[in-house]
C-alpha positions as CSV (number, residue, x, y, z in Angstrom):
1,X,-17.7,2.8,-14.4
2,X,-17.9,2.3,-10.7
3,X,-19.7,-0.7,-9.3
4,X,-21.0,0.1,-5.9
5,X,-22.7,-3.2,-5.3
6,X,-20.4,-5.6,-3.3
7,X,-19.9,-9.0,-4.8
8,X,-21.6,-11.8,-3.0
9,X,-19.3,-14.9,-3.0
10,X,-22.1,-17.1,-1.8
11,X,-24.1,-16.2,-5.0
12,X,-21.2,-17.1,-7.2
13,X,-20.8,-20.5,-5.4
14,X,-24.5,-21.1,-5.8
15,X,-24.3,-20.6,-9.6
16,X,-21.4,-23.0,-9.9
17,X,-23.2,-25.6,-7.8
18,X,-26.4,-25.3,-9.9
19,X,-24.5,-25.7,-13.2
20,X,-22.7,-28.7,-11.8
21,X,-26.0,-30.2,-10.7
22,X,-27.7,-29.7,-14.1
23,X,-24.7,-31.3,-15.8
24,X,-24.8,-34.3,-13.6
25,X,-28.6,-34.7,-14.1
26,X,-28.2,-34.7,-17.9
27,X,-25.3,-37.1,-17.7
28,X,-27.5,-39.5,-15.6
29,X,-30.5,-39.2,-18.0
30,X,-28.7,-39.5,-21.3
31,X,-25.7,-41.7,-20.4
32,X,-26.2,-43.8,-17.3
33,X,-30.0,-44.5,-17.6
34,X,-29.9,-46.0,-21.1
35,X,-27.2,-48.4,-20.0
36,X,-28.9,-49.3,-16.8
37,X,-32.3,-49.9,-18.4
38,X,-31.0,-52.4,-20.9
39,X,-31.6,-55.3,-18.5
40,X,-30.0,-58.5,-20.0
41,X,-27.2,-58.6,-22.5
42,X,-28.2,-59.0,-26.2
43,X,-26.1,-61.5,-28.1
44,X,-25.3,-61.3,-31.8
45,X,-25.9,-64.3,-34.0
46,X,-25.9,-64.9,-37.8
47,X,-29.0,-64.9,-39.9
48,X,-28.6,-68.6,-40.6
49,X,-28.4,-69.4,-36.9
50,X,-31.6,-67.4,-36.4
51,X,-33.4,-69.6,-39.0
52,X,-32.0,-72.8,-37.3
53,X,-33.3,-71.6,-33.9
54,X,-36.6,-70.8,-35.5
55,X,-36.9,-74.3,-36.9
56,X,-35.9,-75.9,-33.5
57,X,-38.8,-74.1,-31.8
58,X,-36.4,-72.1,-29.5
59,X,-37.6,-68.7,-30.7
60,X,-40.5,-67.2,-28.7
61,X,-40.8,-63.7,-30.1
62,X,-39.4,-61.6,-33.0
63,X,-39.1,-57.9,-33.7
64,X,-38.2,-56.7,-37.1
65,X,-36.7,-53.2,-37.4
66,X,-36.4,-52.2,-41.0
67,X,-35.2,-48.7,-40.2
68,X,-32.3,-50.1,-38.2
69,X,-31.9,-53.2,-40.6
70,X,-32.0,-55.5,-37.5
71,X,-34.0,-58.4,-36.2
72,X,-34.2,-58.8,-32.4
73,X,-35.6,-62.0,-31.0
74,X,-35.9,-63.9,-27.7
75,X,-35.2,-67.7,-27.5
76,X,-34.8,-70.4,-24.8
77,X,-31.7,-72.4,-24.5
78,X,-31.3,-76.0,-23.5
79,X,-31.6,-75.1,-19.8
80,X,-34.9,-73.3,-20.4
81,X,-33.4,-69.9,-19.8
82,X,-34.6,-67.0,-22.0
83,X,-32.0,-64.8,-23.7
84,X,-32.1,-61.9,-26.2
85,X,-30.4,-62.1,-29.6
86,X,-30.1,-59.9,-32.7
87,X,-29.0,-60.4,-36.3
88,X,-29.0,-58.4,-39.5
89,X,-32.1,-58.1,-41.7
90,X,-31.9,-59.9,-45.0
91,X,-34.2,-59.4,-48.1
92,X,-36.2,-62.5,-47.3
93,X,-39.8,-62.2,-48.7
94,X,-40.8,-65.6,-47.1
95,X,-39.8,-64.6,-43.6
96,X,-43.3,-63.6,-42.5
97,X,-44.9,-66.9,-43.8
98,X,-42.2,-68.8,-42.0
99,X,-42.9,-67.0,-38.8
100,X,-46.6,-67.8,-39.1
101,X,-46.0,-71.5,-39.6
102,X,-43.4,-71.9,-36.9
103,X,-44.2,-72.6,-33.2
104,X,-42.4,-72.6,-29.9
105,X,-41.2,-75.8,-28.3
106,X,-44.4,-75.9,-26.3
107,X,-46.4,-75.6,-29.6
108,X,-47.5,-72.0,-29.0
109,X,-47.4,-69.6,-32.0
110,X,-44.5,-67.2,-32.2
111,X,-45.2,-63.6,-31.5
112,X,-43.7,-61.2,-34.0
113,X,-44.1,-57.5,-34.9
114,X,-42.4,-54.8,-36.9
115,X,-41.1,-51.4,-35.5
116,X,-42.9,-48.4,-37.0
117,X,-40.4,-45.7,-38.1
118,X,-40.9,-42.5,-36.2
119,X,-40.3,-39.0,-37.6
120,X,-37.5,-37.6,-35.5
121,X,-37.3,-33.8,-34.6
122,X,-34.2,-32.4,-36.1
123,X,-33.9,-29.6,-33.6
124,X,-34.3,-32.0,-30.6
125,X,-31.7,-34.3,-32.1
126,X,-29.3,-31.4,-32.4
127,X,-30.0,-30.3,-28.9
128,X,-29.5,-33.8,-27.5
129,X,-26.3,-34.2,-29.5
130,X,-24.7,-30.9,-28.5
131,X,-26.2,-30.4,-25.0
132,X,-23.4,-32.1,-23.1
133,X,-20.8,-30.0,-25.0
134,X,-22.8,-26.8,-24.4
135,X,-23.1,-27.6,-20.7
136,X,-19.3,-28.1,-20.5
137,X,-18.6,-24.8,-22.2
138,X,-21.0,-23.0,-19.9
139,X,-19.4,-24.6,-16.9
140,X,-15.9,-23.7,-18.0
141,X,-17.0,-20.1,-18.7
142,X,-18.5,-19.7,-15.2
143,X,-15.5,-21.1,-13.5
144,X,-13.1,-18.9,-15.6
145,X,-15.1,-15.8,-14.9
146,X,-15.3,-16.5,-11.2
147,X,-11.6,-17.0,-10.9
148,X,-10.9,-13.9,-13.0
149,X,-13.0,-11.7,-10.9
150,X,-11.2,-12.8,-7.8
151,X,-8.0,-11.6,-9.4
152,X,-9.6,-8.2,-10.2
153,X,-10.2,-8.7,-13.9
154,X,-13.1,-9.4,-16.2
155,X,-13.1,-12.2,-18.7
156,X,-15.3,-10.2,-21.0
157,X,-12.9,-7.3,-21.1
158,X,-9.5,-8.9,-21.5
159,X,-7.9,-5.8,-23.0
160,X,-10.1,-3.2,-21.3
161,X,-8.5,-0.8,-18.8
162,X,-9.9,-0.4,-15.4
163,X,-9.5,3.3,-15.3
164,X,-12.1,5.2,-13.3
165,X,-13.6,8.1,-15.3
166,X,-14.7,11.2,-13.4
167,X,-16.3,14.3,-14.7
168,X,-16.0,17.7,-13.1
169,X,-19.2,17.3,-11.0
170,X,-17.9,14.0,-9.6
171,X,-14.4,15.1,-8.6
172,X,-15.7,18.3,-7.0
173,X,-12.0,19.2,-6.1
174,X,-10.3,22.4,-7.1
175,X,-7.0,24.1,-6.1
176,X,-8.9,25.7,-3.2
177,X,-9.1,22.3,-1.6
178,X,-5.3,21.9,-1.8
179,X,-3.1,23.7,0.7
180,X,0.6,23.6,1.6
181,X,1.7,22.9,-2.0
182,X,1.9,26.4,-3.6
183,X,4.8,25.6,-5.9
184,X,3.2,22.5,-7.2
185,X,-0.1,24.3,-7.8
186,X,1.7,27.1,-9.7
187,X,3.3,24.5,-11.9
188,X,0.0,22.7,-12.6
189,X,-2.0,25.9,-13.2
190,X,-0.2,26.2,-16.5
191,X,-1.6,22.9,-17.6
192,X,-5.1,24.0,-16.6
193,X,-4.6,27.3,-18.6
194,X,-3.5,25.3,-21.6
195,X,-6.7,23.1,-21.5
196,X,-8.8,26.3,-21.3
197,X,-6.9,28.4,-23.8
198,X,-4.9,26.1,-26.2
199,X,-4.8,28.8,-28.9
200,X,-2.9,31.1,-26.7
201,X,0.0,28.7,-26.7
202,X,-0.3,27.4,-30.2
203,X,-0.2,30.9,-31.6
204,X,3.3,31.4,-30.2
205,X,4.4,27.9,-31.3
206,X,4.5,26.6,-27.7
207,X,3.5,23.0,-27.0
208,X,2.2,21.8,-23.8
209,X,4.3,19.2,-22.0
210,X,2.9,15.7,-22.7
211,X,3.3,14.6,-19.1
212,X,4.0,15.8,-15.6
213,X,5.4,13.5,-12.9
214,X,4.5,14.3,-9.3
215,X,7.1,13.0,-6.9
216,X,7.1,13.2,-3.1
217,X,6.7,11.3,0.1
218,X,3.5,9.3,0.8
219,X,0.5,11.4,2.0
220,X,1.6,14.7,0.6
221,X,-1.4,15.1,-1.8
222,X,-0.2,13.9,-5.2
223,X,-3.5,12.3,-6.1
224,X,-5.4,15.2,-4.7
225,X,-3.4,17.6,-6.9
226,X,-4.2,15.6,-10.0
227,X,-7.9,15.6,-9.3
228,X,-7.8,19.3,-8.6
229,X,-6.2,19.9,-12.1
230,X,-9.2,18.0,-13.6
231,X,-11.7,19.9,-11.5
232,X,-10.2,23.3,-12.4
233,X,-10.1,22.4,-16.1
234,X,-13.5,20.9,-16.2
235,X,-12.4,17.9,-18.3
236,X,-12.8,14.2,-17.9
237,X,-10.4,12.6,-15.5
238,X,-9.1,9.1,-16.0
239,X,-7.6,7.6,-12.8
240,X,-5.8,4.2,-12.7
241,X,-3.2,2.6,-10.5
242,X,-0.1,1.1,-12.0
243,X,-0.7,-2.2,-10.4
244,X,-3.9,-2.6,-12.4
245,X,-1.9,-2.9,-15.6
246,X,0.2,-5.9,-14.7
247,X,-1.6,-9.3,-14.0
248,X,-0.9,-13.0,-14.5
249,X,-2.2,-13.1,-18.1
250,X,0.4,-12.4,-20.7
251,X,-0.3,-9.4,-22.9
252,X,-3.1,-8.0,-20.7
253,X,-1.1,-5.1,-19.4
254,X,-0.1,-3.9,-22.8
255,X,-3.7,-4.3,-24.0
256,X,-5.0,-2.2,-21.2
257,X,-2.5,0.6,-21.9
258,X,-3.7,0.7,-25.5
259,X,-7.4,0.8,-24.4
260,X,-6.7,3.5,-21.8
261,X,-5.1,5.8,-24.4
262,X,-7.8,5.0,-26.9
263,X,-10.5,6.1,-24.5
264,X,-8.5,9.2,-23.6
265,X,-8.2,10.3,-27.2
266,X,-11.9,9.8,-27.7
267,X,-12.7,12.0,-24.7
268,X,-10.0,14.7,-25.3
269,X,-9.4,17.1,-23.9
270,X,-8.9,15.1,-20.7
271,X,-6.4,14.2,-18.0
272,X,-5.0,10.7,-17.5
273,X,-3.6,10.0,-14.0
274,X,-1.5,7.0,-13.3
275,X,-0.9,6.4,-9.6
276,X,2.2,4.5,-8.3
277,X,3.9,4.7,-11.7
278,X,6.9,2.8,-10.3
279,X,4.8,-0.4,-10.4
280,X,5.1,-0.5,-14.2
281,X,7.9,2.0,-14.9
282,X,10.7,0.3,-13.1
283,X,14.2,0.6,-14.7
284,X,15.1,-2.2,-17.0
285,X,18.4,-3.9,-16.1
286,X,19.7,-4.1,-19.6
287,X,21.1,-7.6,-19.2
288,X,18.5,-9.1,-21.5
289,X,17.1,-11.2,-18.7
290,X,13.9,-10.0,-17.1
291,X,12.1,-11.4,-14.1
292,X,8.7,-10.2,-15.4
293,X,8.4,-10.0,-19.2
294,X,4.8,-8.9,-18.8
295,X,5.9,-5.8,-16.9
296,X,8.4,-4.9,-19.5
297,X,5.9,-5.3,-22.3
298,X,3.5,-3.0,-20.5
299,X,6.3,-0.4,-20.0
300,X,7.2,-0.6,-23.7
301,X,3.5,-0.1,-24.7
302,X,3.3,2.9,-22.4
303,X,6.4,4.4,-24.0
304,X,5.0,3.8,-27.4
305,X,1.6,5.3,-26.6
306,X,3.2,8.5,-25.1
307,X,5.1,8.9,-28.3
308,X,1.9,8.4,-30.3
309,X,0.2,11.8,-29.6
310,X,1.4,15.3,-29.4
311,X,0.6,18.1,-26.9
312,X,-2.0,19.6,-29.2
313,X,-4.3,16.6,-28.7
314,X,-5.5,17.9,-25.4
315,X,-4.5,14.7,-23.5
316,X,-2.4,15.5,-20.5
317,X,-0.6,12.6,-18.6
318,X,-0.1,13.0,-14.9
319,X,1.6,10.4,-12.8
320,X,2.6,10.0,-9.2
321,X,5.4,8.1,-7.5
322,X,7.4,8.1,-4.2
323,X,10.2,6.1,-5.8
324,X,11.5,8.2,-8.7
325,X,14.9,6.7,-8.4
326,X,13.6,3.4,-9.7
327,X,11.9,4.7,-12.9
328,X,13.3,3.9,-16.3
329,X,15.3,6.6,-18.0
330,X,13.3,6.3,-21.2
331,X,10.2,7.2,-19.3
332,X,11.7,10.4,-17.8
333,X,13.2,11.8,-21.0
334,X,11.8,15.0,-22.5
335,X,8.9,14.2,-24.8
336,X,7.3,11.8,-22.3
337,X,7.3,13.2,-18.8
338,X,8.7,16.6,-19.5
339,X,8.1,18.0,-16.1
340,X,9.0,16.7,-12.7
341,X,7.0,18.5,-10.0
342,X,8.1,17.9,-6.4
343,X,5.3,17.5,-3.8
344,X,7.3,17.8,-0.6
345,X,6.3,17.8,3.1
346,X,4.7,21.1,4.0
347,X,6.5,23.9,5.9
348,X,5.1,25.8,8.9
349,X,2.8,28.0,6.8
350,X,1.8,25.0,4.7
351,X,0.9,22.9,7.7
352,X,-1.2,25.7,9.2
353,X,-3.1,26.1,5.8
354,X,-3.7,22.4,5.6
355,X,-5.1,22.3,9.1
356,X,-7.5,25.0,8.2
357,X,-8.6,23.2,5.1
358,X,-9.4,20.0,6.9
359,X,-11.1,21.9,9.7
360,X,-13.7,23.4,7.4
361,X,-16.0,20.3,7.8
362,X,-15.5,20.1,11.6
363,X,-17.2,22.1,14.3
364,X,-14.2,24.0,15.6
365,X,-13.9,26.5,18.5
366,X,-13.5,30.1,17.3
367,X,-10.4,30.6,19.5
368,X,-8.3,27.8,17.9
369,X,-4.7,28.7,17.2
370,X,-3.6,26.6,14.3
371,X,0.0,27.9,14.4
372,X,0.6,26.1,17.7
373,X,-0.5,22.8,16.2
374,X,1.5,23.5,13.1
375,X,4.7,24.1,15.1
376,X,4.1,20.9,17.1
377,X,3.7,18.8,13.9
378,X,6.9,19.5,12.0
379,X,7.6,16.8,9.5
380,X,4.0,15.8,9.2
381,X,2.4,15.2,5.8
382,X,-1.1,16.4,4.7
383,X,-2.5,13.0,5.5
384,X,-1.1,13.1,9.0
385,X,-2.6,16.5,9.6
386,X,-6.0,15.3,8.4
387,X,-5.6,12.5,10.9
388,X,-4.9,15.0,13.7
389,X,-8.1,16.9,12.9
390,X,-10.1,13.7,12.8
391,X,-8.6,12.5,16.1
392,X,-9.5,15.8,17.7
393,X,-13.1,15.5,16.5
394,X,-13.3,12.0,18.0
395,X,-11.9,13.3,21.3
396,X,-14.6,16.0,21.4
397,X,-17.3,13.4,20.8
398,X,-15.7,11.2,23.5
399,X,-16.0,14.0,26.0
400,X,-19.6,14.9,24.9
401,X,-18.7,18.2,23.4
402,X,-20.2,19.6,20.2
403,X,-17.1,21.6,19.2
404,X,-13.4,20.8,19.0
405,X,-11.2,22.8,21.4
406,X,-7.5,23.7,21.5
407,X,-6.9,21.0,24.1
408,X,-8.5,18.4,21.8
409,X,-6.1,19.3,19.1
410,X,-3.1,19.2,21.4
411,X,-4.1,15.8,22.7
412,X,-4.6,14.5,19.2
413,X,-1.1,15.6,18.3
414,X,0.2,13.6,21.3
415,X,-1.9,10.7,20.2
416,X,-0.3,10.7,16.8
417,X,3.2,11.2,18.4
418,X,3.0,8.5,21.1
419,X,-0.4,6.9,21.1
420,X,-3.3,7.3,23.5
421,X,-2.9,7.5,27.2
422,X,-3.0,4.3,29.3
423,X,-3.7,5.7,32.8
424,X,-4.8,2.3,34.1
425,X,-1.4,0.7,33.4
426,X,0.3,-0.1,36.7
427,X,4.0,0.6,37.0
428,X,5.8,-0.2,40.2
429,X,7.3,2.7,42.2
430,X,10.9,1.8,41.5
431,X,10.5,1.7,37.7
432,X,8.3,4.8,37.8
433,X,11.1,6.7,39.5
434,X,13.6,5.5,36.9
435,X,11.4,6.7,34.1
436,X,11.0,10.1,35.8
437,X,14.7,10.6,36.1
438,X,15.2,9.4,32.6
439,X,12.8,12.0,31.2
440,X,14.2,14.8,33.4
441,X,17.6,13.8,32.2
442,X,16.6,14.5,28.6
443,X,14.9,17.8,29.5
444,X,17.7,19.1,31.7
445,X,20.5,18.3,29.2
446,X,18.4,20.0,26.5
447,X,17.8,23.1,28.6
448,X,21.4,23.5,29.5
449,X,22.6,23.6,25.9
450,X,22.7,26.6,23.6
451,X,20.3,26.6,20.7
452,X,18.3,23.6,22.0
453,X,14.6,23.5,21.3
454,X,12.5,24.5,24.3
455,X,10.9,21.7,26.4
456,X,7.1,22.0,26.1
457,X,5.9,18.9,28.0
458,X,7.3,16.1,30.1
459,X,5.1,13.1,31.1
460,X,5.5,9.7,32.7
461,X,1.9,8.6,31.7
462,X,2.2,5.4,29.6
463,X,0.9,5.4,26.1
464,X,-0.6,2.8,23.8
465,X,2.5,2.9,21.6
466,X,4.4,1.2,24.4
467,X,6.1,4.4,25.7
468,X,6.3,4.7,29.5
469,X,7.0,8.4,29.2
470,X,8.3,11.1,26.9
471,X,9.7,14.6,26.6
472,X,8.4,16.9,24.0
473,X,10.4,19.7,22.5
474,X,9.2,22.2,19.9
475,X,11.6,24.5,18.0
476,X,10.8,28.2,18.0
477,X,11.6,28.8,14.3
478,X,11.8,26.9,11.0
479,X,15.2,25.3,10.4
480,X,16.6,24.7,7.0
481,X,20.2,23.8,7.8
482,X,21.8,21.8,10.6
483,X,25.2,22.8,11.8
484,X,27.8,20.5,13.1
485,X,27.4,21.8,16.6
486,X,23.6,21.5,16.6
487,X,23.9,17.9,15.4
488,X,26.3,17.1,18.2
489,X,24.0,18.8,20.8
490,X,21.1,16.7,19.6
491,X,23.2,13.6,20.3
492,X,24.0,15.0,23.8
493,X,20.3,15.5,24.5
494,X,19.5,11.9,23.4
495,X,22.2,10.6,25.8
496,X,20.7,12.5,28.7
497,X,18.3,9.8,29.7
498,X,20.9,7.1,30.0
499,X,23.3,9.5,31.7
500,X,20.7,10.3,34.3
501,X,20.2,6.7,35.1
502,X,23.9,6.1,35.5
503,X,24.4,9.2,37.8
504,X,21.4,8.7,40.0
505,X,21.1,4.9,40.3
506,X,24.7,3.8,39.6
507,X,23.5,1.5,36.8
508,X,21.3,1.7,33.7
509,X,18.4,0.0,32.1
510,X,17.3,-1.0,28.6
511,X,15.0,2.0,28.5
512,X,17.4,3.9,26.3
513,X,17.3,1.4,23.4
514,X,15.6,3.7,21.0
515,X,17.8,6.6,22.0
516,X,20.8,4.5,21.3
517,X,19.5,3.7,17.8
518,X,18.9,7.4,17.0
519,X,22.2,8.4,18.4
520,X,24.1,5.9,16.3
521,X,22.2,6.9,13.1
522,X,22.8,10.6,13.5
523,X,26.5,10.1,14.5
524,X,27.1,7.8,11.5
525,X,25.3,10.3,9.2
526,X,27.6,13.1,10.4
527,X,30.6,11.0,9.3
528,X,29.3,9.3,6.2
529,X,26.8,11.7,4.6
530,X,27.3,15.2,6.0
531,X,31.1,15.4,5.8
532,X,31.3,16.5,9.5
533,X,34.5,14.5,10.2
534,X,38.1,15.8,10.0
535,X,39.3,12.2,9.2
536,X,37.2,12.0,6.0
537,X,36.5,15.6,5.3
538,X,33.9,16.0,2.5
539,X,34.2,12.4,1.3
540,X,30.8,10.7,0.6
541,X,30.9,7.3,2.2
542,X,27.2,6.4,2.1
543,X,24.5,6.3,-0.6
544,X,20.8,6.7,0.0
545,X,18.6,4.0,-1.5
546,X,15.3,5.8,-1.4
547,X,14.8,9.6,-1.3
548,X,11.3,9.6,0.0
549,X,10.7,6.2,1.7
550,X,13.6,6.4,4.1
551,X,15.6,3.3,4.9
552,X,19.2,2.9,5.8
553,X,21.9,3.9,3.3
554,X,24.6,1.7,1.9
555,X,28.3,2.2,2.6
556,X,30.4,2.9,-0.5
557,X,33.8,2.0,0.9
558,X,36.0,-0.9,1.8
559,X,36.3,-2.8,5.1
560,X,39.3,-0.8,6.4
561,X,37.5,2.5,5.8
562,X,34.3,1.1,7.4
563,X,36.3,0.2,10.5
564,X,37.7,3.8,10.6
565,X,34.1,5.1,10.3
566,X,33.1,3.0,13.3
567,X,35.9,4.6,15.3
568,X,34.8,8.1,14.3
569,X,31.2,7.3,15.2
570,X,32.2,5.9,18.6
571,X,34.3,9.0,19.3
572,X,31.3,11.3,18.7
573,X,29.0,9.2,20.9
574,X,31.4,8.9,23.7
575,X,32.0,12.7,23.7
576,X,28.3,13.4,23.8
577,X,27.8,10.9,26.6
578,X,30.5,12.5,28.7
579,X,29.1,15.9,28.1
580,X,25.6,14.9,29.1
581,X,26.9,13.1,32.3
582,X,28.8,16.3,33.3
583,X,25.7,18.5,32.8
584,X,23.7,16.2,35.1
585,X,26.4,16.0,37.7
586,X,26.7,19.8,37.8
587,X,22.9,20.2,38.3
588,X,22.0,17.3,40.7
589,X,19.9,19.5,43.1
590,X,17.7,20.7,40.2
591,X,17.6,17.1,38.9
592,X,16.2,15.8,42.2
593,X,13.7,18.6,42.5
594,X,12.4,18.2,39.0
595,X,12.1,14.5,39.3
596,X,10.2,14.7,42.6
597,X,7.8,17.2,41.0
598,X,7.3,15.0,38.0
599,X,6.6,11.9,40.1
600,X,4.0,13.9,42.0
601,X,2.2,15.5,38.9
602,X,3.0,12.8,36.3
603,X,2.8,15.4,33.6
604,X,4.3,18.9,33.7
605,X,4.4,21.7,31.1
606,X,7.4,23.5,29.7
607,X,6.6,26.5,31.8
608,X,6.5,24.5,35.0
609,X,9.8,22.9,34.1
610,X,11.5,26.2,33.4
611,X,10.1,27.8,36.5
612,X,11.8,25.1,38.7
613,X,15.0,25.1,36.7
614,X,15.3,28.8,36.8
615,X,15.1,30.8,33.6
616,X,18.3,32.9,34.2
617,X,20.3,29.8,34.9
618,X,18.9,27.8,32.1
619,X,19.4,30.5,29.5
620,X,23.1,31.0,30.4
621,X,25.2,30.9,27.2
622,X,27.4,27.9,26.7
623,X,30.6,27.7,24.7
624,X,30.1,25.6,21.6
625,X,33.1,23.4,22.1
626,X,33.1,19.7,21.4
627,X,35.0,17.3,23.7
628,X,38.3,16.0,22.3
629,X,36.7,12.6,21.8
630,X,34.1,14.1,19.6
631,X,34.5,15.5,16.1
632,X,35.7,19.0,16.7
633,X,35.5,21.9,14.2
634,X,38.7,23.2,12.6
635,X,40.7,25.6,14.7
636,X,40.1,28.5,12.3
637,X,36.5,27.8,11.7
638,X,35.3,30.1,14.4
639,X,31.8,30.0,15.9
640,X,29.2,29.4,13.2
641,X,26.3,31.6,12.8
642,X,23.1,30.5,14.5
643,X,20.9,28.8,11.9
644,X,17.2,29.2,11.8
645,X,15.6,26.6,14.0
646,X,13.2,24.0,12.7
647,X,9.8,23.6,14.5
648,X,10.0,20.0,15.4
649,X,8.3,18.0,18.1
650,X,10.7,15.6,19.8
651,X,9.4,12.7,21.8
652,X,11.7,10.7,23.9
653,X,9.8,8.0,25.8
654,X,11.7,6.1,28.5
655,X,10.9,2.5,27.9
656,X,8.6,0.1,26.2
657,X,5.5,-1.5,27.7
658,X,6.0,-5.1,26.8
659,X,9.1,-5.5,29.0
660,X,9.4,-2.7,31.6
661,X,12.6,-0.7,31.0
662,X,13.8,-3.3,28.6
663,X,13.0,-1.6,25.3
664,X,12.9,2.1,24.4
665,X,9.3,3.0,23.6
666,X,10.1,6.2,21.8
667,X,7.9,6.6,18.7
668,X,9.9,8.2,15.9
669,X,10.8,7.9,12.3
670,X,14.4,8.9,12.1
671,X,15.2,10.7,9.0
672,X,19.0,10.6,9.2
673,X,19.2,9.0,5.8
674,X,17.7,12.0,4.0
675,X,19.8,15.0,2.9
676,X,19.3,18.2,5.0
677,X,16.8,19.8,2.7
678,X,14.1,22.2,3.9
679,X,12.1,20.6,6.6
680,X,14.1,17.4,6.4
681,X,17.2,19.0,8.0
682,X,16.1,18.5,11.6
683,X,14.5,15.2,10.7
684,X,18.0,14.0,9.9
685,X,19.2,14.7,13.4
686,X,16.4,14.5,15.9
687,X,13.6,12.3,17.1
688,X,10.5,13.2,15.1
689,X,6.9,12.2,14.5
690,X,5.9,8.6,14.6
691,X,6.3,6.3,11.6
692,X,4.2,7.5,8.7
693,X,4.3,11.2,9.8
């Protein structure tokens, strides 16, 4: 059940304070007050001493309590001070007559009486006896529950799962709401058909897979696909995150797993979706030592429950993770998660379809060309594209427009790439000139190389990401493979900014810091991962730690081999640097003309750039020959066929904002660690969308 009422911490604190106040009040009334109201101290004496004091005339008053078998009396001592005494009650029939005949020292008669036994209320006695203990238990309960809620649990449901249950009307999501994942939808439609027509499969003897594992990068729509399966099938949908199973209390995770599957069996047919499965399904090390026994117990219970029902029960387990390499092998074996469904980053057609799906709820201009936006957002996930649509709607509102235009979409793409414009940031003329030549250096070197992606925009307007400028390139076609020559040409383009600074100003700045990082990653990947080195041929020298989350790889070689790798990488980078410098030196007049035009306009389009450069000159073919210092192809390899180009937006800012020209401000999430697969081929070699894209 969903609780939409936010918790009020002040109310919780008020309850605790009230309980503490009541406990202190009762403690004062029943413990402190009786002891404080006692007045003087009562001394115990023997019965014979009592009679002696009575005969001496020291006793002034006597109280006989038969119920308590006690005599309490007051007497004066030799100093004339009155004190209280008590003694045990004896069976003395003549005591009353003796009290009547006795007098005080002053000759006054002694006052004496007898306590009348009172009928005590049994219920009140029990309440007074157990009230402190009850108050203590209530106080501990309130404190425990308050602490437990802050940790996301519930003291009254120790073994209850926190799975959110949705019915079809609540999900409201079908396969029509999912775009760009046609292969994944086809694989999941079979599950939907099984839930609708189980007899069709059982008549042939086929059994539905118990579980399907959705794997892919963050933001690609794994959770959305699971909800769409439930929406299409019209069955209950249990959704729970893996982190909700494991908490600080031992045994709680396993109990919640049992409760989750118990609820699922009661509501079958249904779908159980576990998000972030890697949280509880991490591989066991096998050493017998575990850093978290609770996590392992939860995993063991999950494995046991998945073995406890068959495919005919109508319960389908879906799970999602972006770290499949960390999952335990027992979890992935047939009979548990039988199917592994990749949910990859969308291709060109998929990105266009996703943009159209997210644009349904936005007032869009009828002349919007989504293919242009799709080409400019290569490598983006579905979540990134949804963000682009939302940013464009915000821009339309900002400019007091009721519909979103093509320019709003293009500006939102640039906002995602490099942040929002900062037109009010002041850059001194000298640094602005350096930034302009830096960006023209990237664009000129790219335009002078064969198979390079066309330049679509150059700007020296600072952005909120810290970039003082950037150059955008968009490939004309989708690229699935990256050739050795293309990878080298990308490195040459990345060195163009630094080379322009060296040629024009005779020195260089720190503005190429991010370029240098990307250059080094790509050159190292060519040697260690892609087998593009004659020295090491097809030897794998690096292993990737995470398939979908990126990160640097780990070298799988010794120190001597690592030193040779560094030599090979340095040779590639030096060769690319020399080539870029030569291109700029051969085109100095165009370099100056383009830089002056960029300084005047601050932002120029790809058409303006090519018009000044000269289309015929820029399109002149170039021999694909690497410098001797670079990694050259074998002599008999010939010229490779031109691969299909990937549509990728490349952003190459000049410098960071925090320290002018001291840190490269390029926003990019270099994907050199990923194998060249599908849309990830160009991501392994070029600057791409900002982190998270």
